[in-house]
C-alpha positions in Angstrom: 2.8 -65.1 78.0 1.3 -61.8 79.1 3.7 -59.4 80.9 4.2 -55.8 81.8 7.4 -54.2 80.8 9.5 -53.1 83.9 9.7 -49.5 82.8 5.9 -49.3 83.1 5.7 -51.0 86.4 8.3 -48.6 87.8 6.2 -45.7 86.6 3.0 -47.1 87.8 0.9 -45.5 90.6 -1.1 -48.6 91.1 0.1 -49.5 94.5 -1.4 -52.7 95.5 -2.0 -53.9 91.9 -1.0 -57.1 90.7 1.6 -57.4 87.8 3.6 -60.0 86.0 7.1 -59.3 84.7 9.7 -61.2 83.0 13.5 -60.5 82.8 16.9 -61.5 83.8 18.3 -61.4 87.3 21.0 -59.0 87.7 21.6 -59.7 91.3 20.3 -61.7 94.2 20.8 -61.4 97.8 19.3 -63.7 100.5 18.4 -61.8 103.7 18.4 -63.3 107.2 14.9 -62.6 107.7 13.8 -65.4 105.4 13.4 -63.7 102.1 15.4 -62.9 99.0 16.0 -59.4 97.0 16.1 -60.0 93.2 17.0 -57.2 91.0 15.3 -57.9 87.6 15.8 -56.1 84.3 14.1 -56.7 80.9 16.0 -54.2 78.9 13.2 -51.6 78.7 14.9 -49.2 80.8 18.2 -48.7 82.7 16.6 -49.3 86.2 16.0 -52.6 87.8 12.9 -53.6 89.5 13.5 -54.9 93.0 11.5 -58.1 93.8 10.9 -59.3 97.2 10.6 -63.3 97.4 9.7 -64.5 100.8 10.6 -67.9 102.2 7.0 -68.8 102.3 6.7 -69.1 98.7 5.9 -72.9 97.8 9.0 -73.1 95.4 11.5 -70.9 97.3 14.1 -73.5 97.8 13.7 -75.2 94.5 13.5 -72.1 92.3 14.3 -68.8 94.1 17.6 -70.1 95.6 18.6 -71.2 92.1 18.1 -67.7 90.5 21.6 -66.6 90.0 22.9 -63.7 88.0 21.7 -64.1 84.4 18.9 -66.5 85.0 15.5 -65.7 83.2 12.4 -65.7 85.7 8.8 -64.8 85.4 7.4 -63.0 88.6 3.8 -62.3 89.5 3.4 -60.0 92.5 1.8 -57.0 94.2 3.3 -53.6 93.8 4.2 -51.8 96.9 5.9 -48.7 97.9 9.7 -49.4 98.7 11.3 -48.1 101.8 14.7 -48.5 100.2 16.7 -45.6 98.9 16.8 -44.9 95.1 13.5 -46.7 94.3 10.0 -45.8 94.5 8.4 -49.1 94.2 9.2 -52.7 94.6 7.3 -56.0 93.7 6.3 -58.6 96.4 6.3 -61.8 94.7 3.3 -64.2 94.9 4.8 -66.7 92.1 8.3 -67.1 90.8 9.0 -69.2 87.9 12.3 -70.0 86.5 12.4 -69.7 82.7 16.1 -70.2 82.0 18.8 -70.9 84.3 22.5 -69.6 84.2 25.4 -71.4 85.7 27.0 -69.1 88.1 30.2 -70.9 87.7 30.4 -70.0 84.0 28.3 -67.1 83.4 30.8 -64.3 82.3 28.9 -61.1 83.6 29.2 -61.6 87.3 31.1 -58.6 88.0 29.5 -55.2 88.0 32.1 -53.6 85.7 33.9 -55.2 82.8 36.2 -53.6 80.4 34.9 -52.7 77.1 37.7 -54.8 75.3 36.5 -57.9 77.3 32.8 -57.2 76.3 33.6 -57.3 72.7 34.6 -60.8 73.1 31.1 -61.6 74.1 29.1 -59.7 71.8 26.1 -62.2 72.3 26.0 -61.1 76.1 27.1 -57.5 76.2 23.8 -56.2 75.5 22.7 -57.3 79.1 25.0 -54.7 80.6 23.9 -51.3 81.6 26.2 -49.7 79.0 25.2 -51.5 76.1 21.5 -51.7 77.0 21.6 -47.8 77.1 23.5 -47.5 73.7 20.8 -49.8 72.1 18.0 -47.6 73.7 19.7 -44.3 72.4 20.5 -45.8 69.1 16.7 -46.6 68.7 15.7 -43.2 69.8 18.0 -41.6 67.4 16.8 -43.8 64.6 13.2 -42.8 65.3 14.3 -39.1 65.5 15.8 -39.3 62.0 12.6 -40.6 60.5 10.5 -38.0 62.1 12.6 -35.3 61.2 12.4 -36.0 57.5 8.9 -37.4 57.4 7.6 -34.3 59.1 9.2 -32.2 56.2 7.7 -34.4 53.5 10.9 -36.4 52.5 10.3 -39.8 51.0 12.4 -42.8 52.5 14.1 -44.4 49.8 15.9 -47.9 49.9 19.0 -47.7 47.8 20.9 -50.7 46.6 23.4 -52.5 48.8 25.1 -54.2 45.9 26.6 -51.6 43.5 28.4 -51.3 40.4 29.6 -47.9 41.1 32.2 -46.3 43.4 30.5 -43.2 44.6 33.6 -41.5 46.2 36.0 -42.8 43.7 38.2 -44.2 46.5 38.3 -47.9 45.4 38.0 -49.3 48.9 35.1 -51.7 48.2 34.2 -55.1 49.0 33.7 -57.3 46.0 30.6 -59.4 45.6 31.1 -62.4 43.4 29.7 -66.1 43.0 32.9 -67.1 41.1 35.0 -70.0 42.5 38.0 -68.2 43.9 40.0 -71.3 43.7 39.5 -71.2 39.9 38.7 -67.8 38.7 37.9 -67.6 34.9 40.3 -65.2 33.0 40.3 -63.4 29.8 43.9 -63.0 29.3 45.3 -61.5 32.4 41.8 -60.2 33.5 39.0 -61.8 35.3 36.2 -62.7 33.3 33.4 -61.1 35.1 30.9 -62.3 32.2 30.6 -65.3 34.0 29.8 -64.0 37.3 26.4 -63.6 38.6 25.7 -60.0 37.4 28.0 -60.4 34.3 30.0 -57.3 35.5 32.1 -56.3 38.5 29.9 -55.8 41.7 30.6 -54.5 45.1 29.0 -53.6 48.4 28.0 -49.9 48.4 29.8 -47.2 50.0 27.0 -44.7 49.7 23.5 -44.6 48.5 24.0 -41.0 47.2 24.1 -41.3 43.5 20.9 -43.6 43.5 19.4 -41.0 45.8 19.9 -38.3 43.4 17.7 -40.1 40.6 14.7 -39.9 43.0 15.5 -36.6 44.2 15.4 -35.4 40.5 12.0 -37.1 40.1 10.3 -36.6 43.6 12.0 -33.7 45.2 13.2 -34.6 48.7 14.3 -38.0 49.5 16.6 -39.7 52.2 18.3 -43.0 52.5 19.0 -44.7 56.0 21.0 -47.9 55.5 24.2 -50.0 55.7 27.2 -48.9 53.8 30.6 -50.6 53.6 34.3 -49.5 53.2 37.1 -52.0 52.8 39.5 -49.7 54.5 42.2 -51.7 56.2 42.2 -49.5 59.2 41.8 -50.9 62.7 41.2 -47.8 64.8 38.7 -46.6 67.2 37.1 -44.4 64.6 36.6 -47.0 61.6 34.3 -49.9 60.7 33.9 -52.0 57.6 30.1 -52.0 58.1 28.3 -48.8 59.3 25.1 -47.0 58.7 24.7 -43.9 56.8 21.8 -41.1 56.5 21.7 -39.2 53.3 19.3 -36.8 52.2 19.1 -35.5 48.6 17.1 -32.4 47.7 16.2 -31.1 44.3 16.0 -27.4 43.9 18.4 -26.8 46.8 21.7 -24.8 46.8 24.5 -25.0 49.3 22.8 -22.5 51.6 19.7 -24.6 51.8 21.8 -27.7 52.5 23.4 -26.0 55.3 20.1 -24.9 56.9 18.8 -28.5 56.7 21.9 -30.0 58.2 21.7 -27.4 61.2 18.1 -28.2 61.8 18.7 -31.9 61.5 21.4 -32.0 64.1 19.6 -29.8 66.6 16.4 -31.8 66.2 18.2 -35.0 67.0 20.1 -33.6 70.1 16.9 -32.2 71.6 15.0 -35.5 70.9 17.6 -37.4 72.7 17.8 -35.0 75.6 14.0 -35.3 75.9 13.4 -39.0 75.3 16.6 -40.5 76.9 16.8 -38.7 80.0 17.8 -41.7 82.2 20.3 -43.3 79.7 21.9 -39.9 79.1 22.2 -39.2 82.6 24.1 -42.7 82.9 26.6 -41.9 80.1 27.2 -38.4 81.8 27.9 -40.1 85.1 29.9 -43.0 84.0 31.2 -42.4 80.4 31.8 -38.6 79.8 30.7 -35.8 82.3 30.3 -33.4 79.5 27.8 -35.1 77.2 24.6 -33.4 78.5 26.1 -30.0 78.6 27.7 -30.5 75.1 24.2 -31.4 73.7 22.4 -28.7 75.3 25.0 -26.2 74.1 24.7 -27.4 70.5 20.9 -27.1 70.5 21.2 -23.6 71.7 24.1 -22.2 69.6 24.6 -20.8 66.3 26.8 -22.7 63.8 29.8 -20.6 62.4 30.0 -20.7 58.7 33.4 -19.8 57.0 35.3 -20.8 54.0 37.9 -23.6 54.0 40.5 -20.8 53.0 39.5 -18.7 56.0 39.7 -21.8 58.3 43.3 -22.6 56.9 44.3 -19.0 57.5 42.9 -19.2 61.2 45.0 -22.4 61.6 48.2 -21.1 60.0 48.4 -18.3 62.3 47.5 -20.2 65.5 51.1 -21.4 66.1 49.4 -24.5 67.6 51.9 -27.6 67.3 49.7 -29.6 65.1 50.8 -33.2 64.4 49.8 -32.7 60.7 51.0 -29.6 58.9 48.5 -27.1 57.7 48.6 -25.9 54.1 46.0 -24.9 51.5 45.0 -27.9 49.4 45.5 -30.4 52.3 42.7 -32.1 53.8 41.9 -31.2 57.4 42.6 -33.6 60.3 40.4 -34.0 63.4 43.0 -32.0 65.3 42.4 -29.0 63.0 38.7 -29.3 63.0 38.6 -29.5 66.8 40.8 -26.5 67.2 38.5 -24.4 65.3 35.5 -25.7 67.1 36.9 -25.7 70.5 39.5 -23.0 70.6 38.7 -20.4 68.0 34.8 -20.4 68.0 33.7 -22.4 71.1 31.0 -24.1 69.2 30.1 -25.7 65.9 31.6 -24.7 62.7 30.7 -25.2 59.1 33.5 -25.0 56.5 32.6 -24.5 52.9 34.3 -24.1 49.5 37.0 -26.8 49.6 39.7 -27.3 47.0 38.3 -29.5 44.3 41.3 -31.9 44.4 40.4 -33.0 47.9 36.7 -33.5 47.3 34.6 -35.9 45.2 33.9 -35.6 41.5 30.1 -34.7 41.8 30.5 -31.5 43.8 29.4 -28.2 42.2 32.3 -26.2 40.8 32.5 -22.6 42.0 33.4 -19.8 39.6 37.0 -19.6 40.5 37.7 -23.0 39.1 39.6 -24.0 42.0 36.9 -24.8 44.6 33.7 -26.6 45.0 30.5 -26.0 46.9 31.3 -28.4 49.6 30.4 -28.3 53.2 31.6 -30.0 56.3 29.9 -29.7 59.6 32.2 -29.8 62.6 31.5 -30.1 66.2 33.5 -30.2 69.4 35.4 -33.5 70.6 35.3 -35.2 67.2 35.4 -32.7 64.3 33.6 -33.6 61.1 30.0 -35.1 61.7 28.4 -34.3 58.4 29.8 -33.9 54.9 27.9 -32.7 52.0 27.8 -30.4 49.0 25.7 -28.9 46.2 26.0 -31.4 43.4 27.2 -30.6 39.9 24.2 -30.0 37.7 26.1 -29.2 34.5 26.6 -32.1 32.1 29.8 -30.8 30.6 31.4 -29.8 33.7 30.6 -33.0 35.6 32.0 -34.9 32.5 35.2 -33.0 32.8 35.5 -33.6 36.6 35.1 -37.4 36.0 38.0 -37.4 33.6 40.1 -35.4 35.9 39.6 -38.0 38.7 40.2 -41.0 36.5 36.7 -42.2 36.4 35.3 -43.8 33.2 32.4 -41.8 32.1 30.8 -44.9 30.4 30.4 -46.4 33.9 28.3 -43.4 35.1 26.3 -42.8 31.8 22.9 -42.8 33.6 24.3 -40.3 36.1 25.4 -37.9 33.3 21.9 -38.4 31.7 20.4 -36.7 34.8 22.3 -33.5 33.7 20.9 -33.9 30.1 17.1 -34.3 31.0 15.7 -31.6 33.1 18.8 -30.8 35.3 18.2 -28.6 38.3 20.4 -27.4 41.3 20.4 -30.1 43.9 22.2 -30.8 47.2 22.5 -33.3 49.9 24.8 -34.6 52.8 25.8 -37.6 54.6 26.0 -38.5 58.2 27.7 -41.5 59.6 25.1 -42.9 62.2 27.7 -44.7 64.4 29.9 -41.4 64.5 26.7 -39.6 65.6 25.9 -42.2 68.5 29.7 -42.1 69.6 29.3 -38.4 69.9 26.1 -38.3 71.8 27.0 -41.0 74.2 30.7 -40.0 74.7 32.0 -43.6 74.2 35.6 -43.3 72.7 35.4 -46.6 70.4 33.1 -46.9 67.6 33.0 -50.6 68.1 30.9 -50.0 71.1 28.1 -48.2 69.6 27.1 -50.7 66.9 25.7 -54.1 68.0 28.0 -56.2 66.1 31.1 -54.4 64.9 32.8 -55.5 61.7 36.4 -54.6 61.6 39.7 -56.0 59.8 40.0 -59.5 61.0 36.8 -59.5 62.9 33.4 -60.9 61.5 32.0 -61.8 64.8 31.5 -65.2 66.5 34.6 -66.9 65.4 36.1 -67.9 68.7 34.4 -70.3 71.1 34.7 -69.9 74.9 37.2 -72.6 75.0 39.7 -70.6 72.8 39.4 -67.2 74.3 
């Protein structure tokens, strides 16, 4: 079934050329002059291709008249200049074939605008809307930009385990992976007998590929992961998902300064890439979702990133007299309202906070000489606050061992991680970027459920409810 993608037809200069397109009817209008206007979209771009189907077509009554919104069709015709506004060309149909009919009485995407809440109930159809088609294309472009950025710099793409025996963050909010019969769980005394489970030990879905990425960074230099991660946090908000994607580079022979430089270059590269390659879709988001997204990305590409310590940030917040919902105090983690205040009100642009108190950061972060802070960094941007979190990793064996004990981790579970500090340890650094948080920021969409194809959240695993139950 040879076809030309609609994006290429719309860009073609071959007036009078014959093309075959296939797609879904967005709208159909029958004109009094004995012909019909069909707006057809195949997902290759935001714009529809206008098809003119005249009554003289052999199957006009049996096919064209049945082509309602949602129907899939195949059209062969001649490309012509369009006299209509907002379109350069149109296709004059010579043949129209109905590939898949959609019942106009039950097809749920009849209106031009639907609420995002409603569209989440029909995740199998929402990609056909303008918004979710645009999200998918931007998501694809950003994925490509991520790989281009790292590949051009000699990083190796690493596939880290999805099933893991370690808790990278030490937070404990992990999904258990098991083959045990939950109705008859084997016990040793009061404890679950994991020796009878598939792996013989407790196993979970990973919250991060970082620890495994460090293994390869300390052998190959520069690596990055880009894959799914999972967090069993029972938080049903517009900012949380149970399944999401993370980008995590790890670099050997790299200190905190090098880590910051890479993170800034990374964000600027992605934003510039989107502005160049997603012009049509970004104009759509700027018009219908958030009228500031284009200017925000332009600004971030051009602006310097202000670097200051956590202590300096706390001092600025404490002196601001801003009525924050959450109190500001040294030793407390910053909330998004604090991060946004620094970006939007104090510096008018992106901010990088460094040297956080060790008590609010993970065990693997490099201790500073003061014994109180670690070489952590959080990259903050306007509108959302933190977009990247990272650190220089602790490369001293005894210090790392002490931090594990301080945070209540059993060093025996991380013997291999400690081993890396015994055999050729070097300064190394890395960071993590939540992919969906990034797409949310780029598109201006307010709910993270709308930037991932199939959101997994508390109480929602997808297609549970049939149309008769909605």
